[in-house]
DRENTI-75800 format. One record per atom (N, C-alpha, C, CB): residue in one letter; x, y, z. Coordinates in pm, whole numbers, plus 50000, padded with zeros to 5 digits. Glycine has a CB too. Layout:
BEGIN
SITE	a	X	Y	Z
...
//
This chain:
BEGIN
SITE	m	50090	49875	50002
SITE	m	49998	50001	49999
SITE	m	50106	50121	49998
SITE	m	49886	50011	50141
SITE	p	50072	50218	49926
SITE	p	50150	50336	49922
SITE	p	50135	50426	50039
SITE	p	50119	50406	49805
SITE	e	50243	50491	50055
SITE	e	50232	50564	50185
SITE	e	50139	50688	50184
SITE	e	50369	50609	50227
SITE	d	50125	50736	50055
SITE	d	50021	50855	50053
SITE	d	49881	50819	50046
SITE	d	50044	50944	49936
SITE	a	49852	50689	50085
SITE	a	49718	50657	50084
SITE	a	49628	50711	50209
SITE	a	49714	50511	50075
SITE	f	49707	50726	50311
SITE	f	49657	50801	50435
SITE	f	49691	50947	50437
SITE	f	49715	50741	50560
SITE	p	49595	51034	50471
SITE	p	49643	51167	50489
SITE	p	49725	51187	50607
SITE	p	49537	51255	50495
SITE	s	49811	51287	50613
SITE	s	49903	51309	50712
SITE	s	49832	51361	50836
SITE	s	50009	51402	50664
SITE	a	49870	51337	50951
SITE	a	49811	51378	51069
SITE	a	49836	51521	51086
SITE	a	49858	51301	51184
SITE	a	49732	51602	51137
SITE	a	49751	51744	51168
SITE	a	49800	51749	51288
SITE	a	49637	51826	51160
SITE	p	49902	51843	51323
SITE	p	49965	51869	51450
SITE	p	49852	51913	51537
SITE	p	50080	51975	51443
SITE	v	49859	51867	51673
SITE	v	49768	51906	51771
SITE	v	49837	52025	51850
SITE	v	49729	51781	51862
SITE	s	49758	52132	51857
SITE	s	49802	52251	51923
SITE	s	49734	52282	52053
SITE	s	49787	52362	51835
SITE	g	49807	52285	52159
SITE	g	49755	52328	52286
SITE	g	49701	52191	52354
SITE	g	49635	52446	52267
SITE	d	49660	52212	52473
SITE	d	49607	52102	52553
SITE	d	49454	52093	52531
SITE	d	49641	52122	52705
SITE	v	49414	51944	52524
SITE	v	49278	51926	52517
SITE	v	49192	51969	52631
SITE	v	49256	51799	52495
SITE	r	49249	51962	52749
SITE	r	49174	52025	52853
SITE	r	49219	52147	52898
SITE	r	49164	51948	52958
SITE	s	49157	52232	52922
SITE	s	49196	52366	52985
SITE	s	49168	52385	53127
SITE	s	49129	52473	52918
SITE	p	49249	52458	53192
SITE	p	49242	52473	53354
SITE	p	49092	52536	53372
SITE	p	49378	52589	53426
SITE	g	49030	52480	53476
SITE	g	48898	52540	53515
SITE	g	48771	52493	53437
SITE	g	48909	52689	53499
SITE	d	48805	52369	53354
SITE	d	48687	52333	53289
SITE	d	48615	52226	53343
SITE	d	48710	52307	53164
SITE	g	48657	52205	53472
SITE	g	48591	52090	53557
SITE	g	48662	51967	53565
SITE	g	48460	52053	53507
SITE	f	48772	51952	53485
SITE	f	48852	51823	53496
SITE	f	48974	51864	53548
SITE	f	48872	51744	53363
SITE	p	49034	51767	53636
SITE	p	49170	51777	53669
SITE	p	49269	51772	53581
SITE	p	49197	51698	53746
SITE	s	49369	51876	53589
SITE	s	49471	51876	53497
SITE	s	49566	51767	53520
SITE	s	49535	52001	53496
SITE	r	49636	51712	53417
SITE	r	49740	51619	53408
SITE	r	49853	51660	53473
SITE	r	49771	51588	53281
SITE	d	49898	51798	53439
SITE	d	50011	51851	53487
SITE	d	50000	51940	53618
SITE	d	50065	51923	53381
SITE	p	50054	51891	53725
SITE	p	50028	51961	53847
SITE	p	50080	52100	53851
SITE	p	50084	51889	53957
SITE	s	50171	52128	53761
SITE	s	50225	52283	53764
SITE	s	50137	52379	53678
SITE	s	50384	52293	53702
SITE	t	50029	52313	53611
SITE	t	49945	52398	53525
SITE	t	49853	52470	53625
SITE	t	49861	52311	53412
SITE	p	49827	52610	53601
SITE	p	49758	52687	53687
SITE	p	49611	52625	53708
SITE	p	49759	52830	53634
SITE	g	49553	52619	53810
SITE	g	49429	52573	53857
SITE	g	49405	52425	53863
SITE	g	49333	52630	53782
SITE	a	49522	52350	53863
SITE	a	49525	52198	53864
SITE	a	49476	52160	53995
SITE	a	49669	52135	53838
SITE	d	49509	52201	54111
SITE	d	49460	52169	54233
SITE	d	49317	52222	54272
SITE	d	49554	52213	54322
SITE	t	49266	52322	54202
SITE	t	49140	52374	54224
SITE	t	49046	52337	54104
SITE	t	49152	52523	54246
SITE	a	49057	52212	54041
SITE	a	48962	52183	53940
SITE	a	48828	52200	53972
SITE	a	48975	52059	53897
SITE	g	48760	52266	53893
SITE	g	48602	52287	53921
SITE	g	48581	52419	54006
SITE	g	48535	52152	54009
SITE	a	48686	52484	54060
SITE	a	48660	52599	54130
SITE	a	48605	52714	54046
SITE	a	48779	52637	54196
SITE	d	48627	52721	53916
SITE	d	48569	52819	53832
SITE	d	48430	52787	53779
SITE	d	48658	52842	53721
SITE	t	48379	52681	53831
SITE	t	48230	52635	53788
SITE	t	48157	52726	53840
SITE	t	48175	52496	53835
SITE	p	48056	52781	53770
SITE	p	47964	52875	53836
SITE	p	47860	52801	53935
SITE	p	47885	52954	53722
SITE	g	47857	52874	54051
SITE	g	47766	52811	54163
SITE	g	47833	52705	54267
SITE	g	47647	52734	54088
SITE	a	47978	52706	54219
SITE	a	48051	52617	54318
SITE	a	48066	52637	54457
SITE	a	48167	52607	54283
SITE	d	48056	52777	54478
SITE	d	48064	52827	54605
SITE	d	47933	52860	54667
SITE	d	48145	52937	54603
SITE	t	47826	52854	54600
SITE	t	47694	52868	54644
SITE	t	47650	52768	54737
SITE	t	47611	52871	54538
SITE	p	47602	52806	54855
SITE	p	47556	52695	54954
SITE	p	47430	52641	54875
SITE	p	47517	52754	55119
SITE	g	47426	52487	54916
SITE	g	47318	52407	54853
SITE	g	47335	52378	54711
SITE	g	47193	52475	54868
SITE	a	47441	52408	54651
SITE	a	47446	52372	54506
SITE	a	47470	52224	54494
SITE	a	47559	52451	54431
SITE	d	47548	52161	54580
SITE	d	47583	52020	54572
SITE	d	47455	51945	54608
SITE	d	47706	51982	54669
SITE	t	47376	52003	54700
SITE	t	47266	51911	54740
SITE	t	47162	51903	54612
SITE	t	47190	51970	54882
SITE	a	47146	52002	54531
SITE	a	47055	51988	54425
SITE	a	47092	51871	54330
SITE	a	47048	52118	54350
SITE	g	47238	51872	54305
SITE	g	47305	51767	54213
SITE	g	47277	51630	54277
SITE	g	47471	51791	54195
SITE	a	47287	51626	54427
SITE	a	47271	51497	54492
SITE	a	47132	51446	54468
SITE	a	47298	51507	54642
SITE	d	47036	51538	54488
SITE	d	46906	51495	54474
SITE	d	46888	51449	54350
SITE	d	46816	51588	54502
SITE	t	46928	51518	54232
SITE	t	46907	51464	54090
SITE	t	46972	51328	54081
SITE	t	46970	51561	53977
SITE	a	47098	51313	54132
SITE	a	47170	51187	54118
SITE	a	47086	51076	54189
SITE	a	47317	51197	54180
SITE	g	47043	51112	54306
SITE	g	46960	51011	54381
SITE	g	46839	50961	54310
SITE	g	46915	51069	54509
SITE	a	46771	51061	54256
SITE	a	46642	51026	54176
SITE	a	46698	50952	54051
SITE	a	46548	51166	54131
SITE	a	46808	50969	53986
SITE	a	46844	50904	53871
SITE	a	46890	50746	53904
SITE	a	46958	50991	53802
SITE	r	46946	50758	54028
SITE	r	46978	50613	54089
SITE	r	46864	50528	54105
SITE	r	47041	50620	54225
SITE	e	46766	50594	54158
SITE	e	46638	50510	54201
SITE	e	46556	50473	54067
SITE	e	46534	50603	54310
SITE	a	46560	50559	53974
SITE	a	46491	50521	53838
SITE	a	46571	50401	53790
SITE	a	46493	50647	53721
SITE	l	46697	50414	53780
SITE	l	46784	50305	53724
SITE	l	46755	50175	53798
SITE	l	46939	50342	53736
SITE	a	46760	50189	53931
SITE	a	46733	50059	54019
SITE	a	46600	50002	53976
SITE	a	46727	50091	54183
SITE	g	46496	50085	53955
SITE	g	46359	50029	53918
SITE	g	46372	49962	53777
SITE	g	46241	50149	53916
SITE	a	46425	50048	53682
SITE	a	46438	49988	53553
SITE	a	46507	49844	53548
SITE	a	46514	50084	53470
SITE	q	46622	49834	53630
SITE	q	46694	49715	53642
SITE	q	46613	49615	53700
SITE	q	46813	49731	53716
SITE	t	46522	49631	53800
SITE	t	46442	49540	53868
SITE	t	46343	49483	53766
SITE	t	46372	49606	53988
SITE	v	46279	49570	53686
SITE	v	46194	49525	53584
SITE	v	46250	49442	53483
SITE	v	46138	49626	53525
SITE	l	46371	49480	53447
SITE	l	46439	49397	53329
SITE	l	46475	49260	53398
SITE	l	46586	49476	53264
SITE	v	46534	49249	53510
SITE	v	46575	49126	53585
SITE	v	46449	49030	53592
SITE	v	46629	49165	53736
SITE	a	46328	49089	53644
SITE	a	46203	49023	53644
SITE	a	46162	48974	53513
SITE	a	46104	49108	53696
SITE	a	46185	49035	53403
SITE	a	46155	48985	53280
SITE	a	46251	48869	53235
SITE	a	46155	49096	53187
SITE	l	46377	48881	53275
SITE	l	46464	48763	53235
SITE	l	46451	48648	53313
SITE	l	46600	48795	53238
SITE	v	46427	48651	53441
SITE	v	46437	48530	53527
SITE	v	46299	48503	53608
SITE	v	46561	48548	53630
SITE	a	46207	48577	53594
SITE	a	46086	48553	53685
SITE	a	45961	48569	53597
SITE	a	46081	48659	53813
SITE	g	45973	48574	53470
SITE	g	45852	48573	53382
SITE	g	45779	48716	53377
SITE	g	45749	48462	53438
SITE	g	45856	48809	53412
SITE	g	45784	48941	53412
SITE	g	45768	49009	53266
SITE	g	45865	49040	53507
SITE	r	45699	49113	53261
SITE	r	45671	49163	53130
SITE	r	45788	49249	53089
SITE	r	45539	49240	53126
SITE	a	45809	49249	52964
SITE	a	45927	49316	52901
SITE	a	45928	49451	52915
SITE	a	45939	49292	52764
SITE	p	46019	49525	52971
SITE	p	46021	49683	52981
SITE	p	46007	49746	52849
SITE	p	46156	49739	53044
SITE	s	45946	49851	52850
SITE	s	45931	49933	52735
SITE	s	46059	49973	52671
SITE	s	45857	50048	52768
SITE	g	46072	49962	52538
SITE	g	46213	49990	52484
SITE	g	46293	49875	52454
SITE	g	46290	50069	52578
SITE	f	46251	49754	52515
SITE	f	46335	49619	52487
SITE	f	46269	49550	52393
SITE	f	46355	49524	52607
SITE	d	46337	49481	52304
SITE	d	46304	49397	52202
SITE	d	46248	49258	52276
SITE	d	46435	49377	52106
SITE	r	46129	49233	52268
SITE	r	46075	49107	52336
SITE	r	46131	48976	52295
SITE	r	45931	49097	52315
SITE	e	46163	48960	52168
SITE	e	46221	48849	52117
SITE	e	46369	48824	52181
SITE	e	46222	48864	51967
SITE	r	46437	48931	52180
SITE	r	46566	48912	52235
SITE	r	46575	48890	52375
SITE	r	46644	49017	52205
SITE	l	46485	48948	52447
SITE	l	46463	48913	52596
SITE	l	46432	48756	52598
SITE	l	46331	49004	52665
SITE	r	46332	48717	52522
SITE	r	46301	48567	52538
SITE	r	46404	48468	52504
SITE	r	46189	48532	52458
SITE	v	46506	48526	52409
SITE	v	46627	48437	52360
SITE	v	46708	48432	52500
SITE	v	46725	48512	52219
SITE	q	46718	48552	52547
SITE	q	46818	48564	52670
SITE	q	46771	48474	52782
SITE	q	46828	48719	52729
SITE	e	46638	48483	52814
SITE	e	46566	48413	52911
SITE	e	46589	48266	52890
SITE	e	46421	48448	52907
SITE	a	46578	48215	52758
SITE	a	46595	48081	52732
SITE	a	46740	48038	52765
SITE	a	46558	48054	52591
SITE	s	46837	48113	52729
SITE	s	46971	48105	52762
SITE	s	47003	48082	52896
SITE	s	47033	48212	52725
SITE	l	46951	48180	52982
SITE	l	46966	48167	53137
SITE	l	46895	48042	53199
SITE	l	46903	48296	53208
SITE	i	46794	47995	53126
SITE	i	46732	47869	53187
SITE	i	46818	47757	53149
SITE	i	46584	47842	53139
SITE	a	46881	47750	53011
SITE	a	46962	47650	52985
SITE	a	47095	47642	53070
SITE	a	46986	47658	52850
SITE	k	47142	47746	53118
SITE	k	47259	47757	53186
SITE	k	47229	47696	53329
SITE	k	47308	47904	53187
SITE	r	47102	47719	53379
SITE	r	47057	47659	53496
SITE	r	47035	47510	53495
SITE	r	46942	47720	53531
SITE	r	46981	47480	53368
SITE	r	46950	47334	53338
SITE	r	47082	47249	53334
SITE	r	46873	47319	53196
SITE	r	47185	47315	53276
SITE	r	47324	47235	53278
SITE	r	47371	47220	53406
SITE	r	47437	47302	53199
SITE	t	47352	47326	53503
SITE	t	47424	47316	53641
SITE	t	47340	47202	53717
SITE	t	47422	47470	53730
SITE	v	47203	47193	53701
SITE	v	47115	47107	53778
SITE	v	47159	46969	53732
SITE	v	46957	47136	53754
SITE	a	47187	46964	53602
SITE	a	47214	46823	53538
SITE	a	47349	46765	53586
SITE	a	47217	46832	53374
SITE	r	47439	46869	53604
SITE	r	47566	46827	53667
SITE	r	47572	46798	53809
SITE	r	47659	46923	53645
SITE	l	47475	46865	53876
SITE	l	47459	46835	54024
SITE	l	47387	46706	54041
SITE	l	47379	46949	54099
SITE	r	47279	46686	53968
SITE	r	47189	46570	53986
SITE	r	47188	46481	53860
SITE	r	47045	46619	54018
SITE	p	47282	46411	53828
SITE	p	47268	46333	53703
SITE	p	47166	46212	53710
SITE	p	47407	46278	53664
SITE	d	47113	46194	53829
SITE	d	47010	46088	53854
SITE	d	46887	46138	53794
SITE	d	46988	46055	54007
SITE	l	46854	46279	53802
SITE	l	46747	46342	53736
SITE	l	46751	46319	53576
SITE	l	46751	46492	53772
SITE	v	46857	46335	53537
SITE	v	46875	46328	53368
SITE	v	46856	46202	53346
SITE	v	47019	46371	53298
SITE	t	46897	46099	53418
SITE	t	46877	45949	53392
SITE	t	46734	45916	53391
SITE	t	46946	45861	53500
SITE	a	46668	45956	53499
SITE	a	46533	45920	53528
SITE	a	46439	45982	53431
SITE	a	46497	45959	53665
SITE	l	46460	46106	53377
SITE	l	46378	46182	53293
SITE	l	46414	46161	53137
SITE	l	46391	46329	53335
SITE	g	46532	46127	53115
SITE	g	46573	46090	52992
SITE	g	46562	46220	52893
SITE	g	46489	45968	52947
SITE	d	46494	46199	52785
SITE	d	46480	46306	52679
SITE	d	46391	46412	52729
SITE	d	46424	46250	52544
SITE	a	46305	46383	52833
SITE	a	46216	46484	52871
SITE	a	46278	46578	52986
SITE	a	46085	46417	52916
SITE	f	46405	46550	53019
SITE	f	46481	46643	53135
SITE	f	46455	46795	53090
SITE	f	46665	46611	53143
SITE	a	46492	46817	52962
SITE	a	46508	46955	52920
SITE	a	46369	47030	52928
SITE	a	46568	46960	52772
SITE	a	46270	46971	52876
SITE	a	46133	47020	52877
SITE	a	46074	47038	53016
SITE	a	46047	46927	52799
SITE	e	46100	46929	53098
SITE	e	46060	46948	53242
SITE	e	46139	47049	53319
SITE	e	46072	46820	53313
SITE	f	46269	47073	53300
SITE	f	46331	47180	53362
SITE	f	46286	47315	53317
SITE	f	46468	47167	53346
SITE	h	46257	47330	53186
SITE	h	46226	47452	53126
SITE	h	46076	47498	53193
SITE	h	46225	47433	52956
SITE	a	45987	47399	53198
SITE	a	45857	47435	53268
SITE	a	45872	47459	53406
SITE	a	45755	47331	53254
SITE	y	45973	47392	53476
SITE	y	45987	47434	53611
SITE	y	46058	47584	53631
SITE	y	46070	47323	53682
SITE	a	46160	47607	53541
SITE	a	46229	47719	53560
SITE	a	46180	47847	53508
SITE	a	46343	47697	53515
SITE	r	46075	47842	53415
SITE	r	46022	47946	53340
SITE	r	45935	48035	53449
SITE	r	45934	47885	53212
SITE	g	45963	48147	53474
SITE	g	45890	48227	53568
SITE	g	45919	48208	53703
SITE	g	45759	48208	53554
SITE	r	46037	48128	53730
SITE	r	46075	48121	53875
SITE	r	46230	48137	53873
SITE	r	46025	47976	53948
SITE	p	46269	48241	53953
SITE	p	46404	48270	53976
SITE	p	46476	48168	54049
SITE	p	46417	48390	54042
SITE	k	46591	48163	54039
SITE	k	46678	48076	54118
SITE	k	46651	48085	54265
SITE	k	46820	48108	54091
SITE	p	46628	47990	54339
SITE	p	46601	48014	54498
SITE	p	46736	48077	54556
SITE	p	46563	47859	54585
SITE	p	46697	48123	54677
SITE	p	46817	48171	54760
SITE	p	46938	48090	54790
SITE	p	46772	48204	54882
SITE	g	46915	47955	54791
SITE	g	47024	47858	54822
SITE	g	47110	47843	54696
SITE	g	46966	47714	54868
SITE	g	47091	47901	54581
SITE	g	47183	47878	54469
SITE	g	47138	47755	54398
SITE	g	47331	47865	54515
SITE	s	47236	47709	54333
SITE	s	47219	47595	54227
SITE	s	47177	47464	54316
SITE	s	47371	47566	54133
SITE	h	47234	47438	54416
SITE	h	47198	47321	54498
SITE	h	47047	47335	54555
SITE	h	47305	47308	54619
SITE	a	47009	47447	54588
SITE	a	46873	47454	54617
SITE	a	46782	47452	54496
SITE	a	46850	47570	54694
SITE	d	46826	47484	54383
SITE	d	46759	47477	54266
SITE	d	46724	47337	54223
SITE	d	46833	47543	54170
SITE	a	46844	47251	54231
SITE	a	46841	47115	54195
SITE	a	46732	47043	54299
SITE	a	46997	47052	54205
SITE	h	46748	47082	54419
SITE	h	46669	47004	54523
SITE	h	46525	47048	54495
SITE	h	46717	47037	54683
SITE	d	46490	47170	54465
SITE	d	46347	47221	54429
SITE	d	46294	47146	54313
SITE	d	46345	47374	54393
SITE	f	46366	47137	54209
SITE	f	46323	47074	54091
SITE	f	46295	46918	54108
SITE	f	46426	47098	53986
SITE	a	46381	46855	54186
SITE	a	46347	46721	54226
SITE	a	46225	46707	54301
SITE	a	46449	46667	54301
SITE	a	46214	46796	54406
SITE	a	46098	46796	54478
SITE	a	45960	46810	54402
SITE	a	46114	46899	54569
SITE	r	45968	46908	54309
SITE	r	45858	46927	54224
SITE	r	45823	46787	54129
SITE	r	45895	47058	54132
SITE	l	45931	46752	54082
SITE	l	45905	46625	54000
SITE	l	45849	46500	54096
SITE	l	46052	46579	53923
SITE	r	45898	46506	54233
SITE	r	45854	46392	54303
SITE	r	45702	46410	54353
SITE	r	45950	46367	54422
SITE	a	45660	46545	54370
SITE	a	45542	46580	54396
SITE	a	45431	46548	54279
SITE	a	45554	46714	54429
SITE	a	45480	46562	54149
SITE	a	45403	46544	54036
SITE	a	45401	46383	53999
SITE	a	45462	46635	53920
SITE	g	45480	46310	54077
SITE	g	45483	46168	54042
SITE	g	45580	46129	53927
SITE	g	45345	46126	54005
SITE	r	45665	46214	53891
SITE	r	45743	46197	53770
SITE	r	45878	46139	53822
SITE	r	45761	46338	53687
SITE	l	45902	46127	53948
SITE	l	46027	46089	54000
SITE	l	45994	45992	54121
SITE	l	46115	46218	54043
SITE	p	46049	45867	54126
SITE	p	46018	45792	54243
SITE	p	46092	45838	54370
SITE	p	46047	45651	54217
SITE	e	46038	45787	54483
SITE	e	46093	45831	54616
SITE	e	46252	45786	54613
SITE	e	46003	45756	54750
SITE	p	46329	45855	54678
SITE	p	46470	45810	54694
SITE	p	46491	45671	54759
SITE	p	46543	45911	54776
SITE	v	46565	45602	54704
SITE	v	46592	45464	54768
SITE	v	46706	45482	54884
SITE	v	46646	45352	54649
SITE	v	46657	45437	55004
SITE	v	46775	45447	55108
SITE	v	46834	45329	55106
SITE	v	46738	45479	55254
SITE	r	46975	45340	55084
SITE	r	47062	45229	55095
SITE	r	47129	45184	55221
SITE	r	47153	45249	55014
SITE	e	47136	45070	55249
SITE	e	47221	45032	55368
SITE	e	47361	45047	55341
SITE	e	47198	44891	55410
SITE	p	47428	45110	55444
SITE	p	47588	45100	55420
SITE	p	47642	44974	55404
SITE	p	47666	45155	55528
SITE	v	47754	44971	55309
SITE	v	47809	44856	55292
SITE	v	47925	44821	55387
SITE	v	47846	44852	55163
SITE	a	47922	44711	55446
SITE	a	48024	44686	55541
SITE	a	48166	44681	55470
SITE	a	47992	44555	55615
SITE	r	48270	44734	55526
SITE	r	48394	44735	55475
SITE	r	48500	44673	55580
SITE	r	48424	44877	55435
SITE	e	48609	44612	55537
SITE	e	48694	44578	55638
SITE	e	48779	44708	55691
SITE	e	48784	44464	55585
SITE	p	48803	44703	55810
SITE	p	48874	44818	55862
SITE	p	48991	44841	55809
SITE	p	48893	44813	55989
SITE	v	49048	44963	55778
SITE	v	49159	44999	55720
SITE	v	49258	45050	55840
SITE	v	49126	45103	55612
SITE	v	49379	44976	55855
SITE	v	49489	45011	55965
SITE	v	49547	45138	55897
SITE	v	49615	44882	55995
SITE	r	49531	45230	55996
SITE	r	49617	45365	55963
SITE	r	49700	45399	56083
SITE	r	49520	45498	55928
SITE	g	49796	45499	56077
SITE	g	49863	45538	56191
SITE	g	49993	45473	56199
SITE	g	49785	45512	56305
SITE	p	50054	45497	56319
SITE	p	50186	45433	56342
SITE	p	50184	45281	56327
SITE	p	50235	45467	56482
SITE	a	50088	45212	56359
SITE	a	50087	45066	56364
SITE	a	50106	45015	56219
SITE	a	49952	45011	56427
SITE	a	50028	45086	56121
SITE	a	50034	45052	55984
SITE	a	50182	45068	55935
SITE	a	49935	45141	55903
SITE	g	50242	45172	55964
SITE	g	50382	45203	55929
SITE	g	50472	45110	55975
SITE	g	50425	45327	55977
SITE	s	50469	45080	56111
SITE	s	50554	44985	56184
SITE	s	50547	44843	56110
SITE	s	50505	44975	56342
SITE	r	50417	44802	56070
SITE	r	50411	44681	56004
SITE	r	50468	44676	55880
SITE	r	50290	44641	55993
SITE	l	50459	44773	55802
SITE	l	50520	44795	55676
SITE	l	50671	44792	55691
SITE	l	50473	44927	55616
SITE	w	50727	44858	55786
SITE	w	50860	44862	55814
SITE	w	50931	44727	55851
SITE	w	50875	44955	55917
SITE	s	50863	44651	55926
SITE	s	50904	44527	55972
SITE	s	50900	44434	55845
SITE	s	50813	44477	56093
SITE	i	50801	44447	55762
SITE	i	50796	44369	55634
SITE	i	50915	44404	55560
SITE	i	50667	44396	55549
SITE	l	50941	44510	55520
SITE	l	51037	44557	55439
SITE	l	51185	44511	55493
SITE	l	51019	44708	55431
SITE	t	51203	44551	55624
SITE	t	51324	44501	55685
SITE	t	51360	44352	55679
SITE	t	51319	44535	55817
SITE	r	51254	44277	55699
SITE	r	51272	44124	55705
SITE	r	51327	44080	55559
SITE	r	51121	44044	55743
SITE	r	51283	44147	55456
SITE	r	51304	44083	55327
SITE	r	51455	44127	55290
SITE	r	51187	44131	55212
SITE	g	51486	44241	55320
SITE	g	51614	44294	55287
SITE	g	51722	44261	55371
SITE	g	51608	44424	55280
SITE	g	51686	44249	55511
SITE	g	51796	44223	55609
SITE	g	51866	44088	55596
SITE	g	51741	44234	55747
SITE	g	51796	43977	55608
SITE	g	51838	43843	55598
SITE	g	51941	43804	55704
SITE	g	51891	43821	55465
SITE	s	51954	43872	55831
SITE	s	52053	43857	55918
SITE	s	52000	43767	56026
SITE	s	52101	43986	55965
//
């Protein structure tokens, strides 16, 4: 590519920020660097910061309300907030349910085995409109199994008797016995 394909850059003259424009200066020797914002009109007026704080607080509350509506639409089956594409929200909701389903399948493979191909549809029916419970993924898996059991789709859990095992010798006695066996073979005295 020839070098003249791009126009040459114009030299930048002066600093992009000027002292007193409300932004701290990068150079501490610049006049006004330690008093950034001091030239702002109303900065020394009593109550000027309170009006800004009230506006910021109202904006935060409005944002929190909008976020609550959006989260409810994504995980609790709520209505889509105005200005959002309903189809994209539905796709995202399905993605979040699939993520929960994979986690439950990893935690409870017995449910996947018991339900077979119906596992995905059963979990989707369970999770749609229901946010993840406060106990997290383990509580989600437990609640899903309890719902299946209550609907008769899952048998009651089988209580198994513990299998009797031979005691395992641990501690100094085991090491001593091993040492005596090893020394008997190698010593020959």
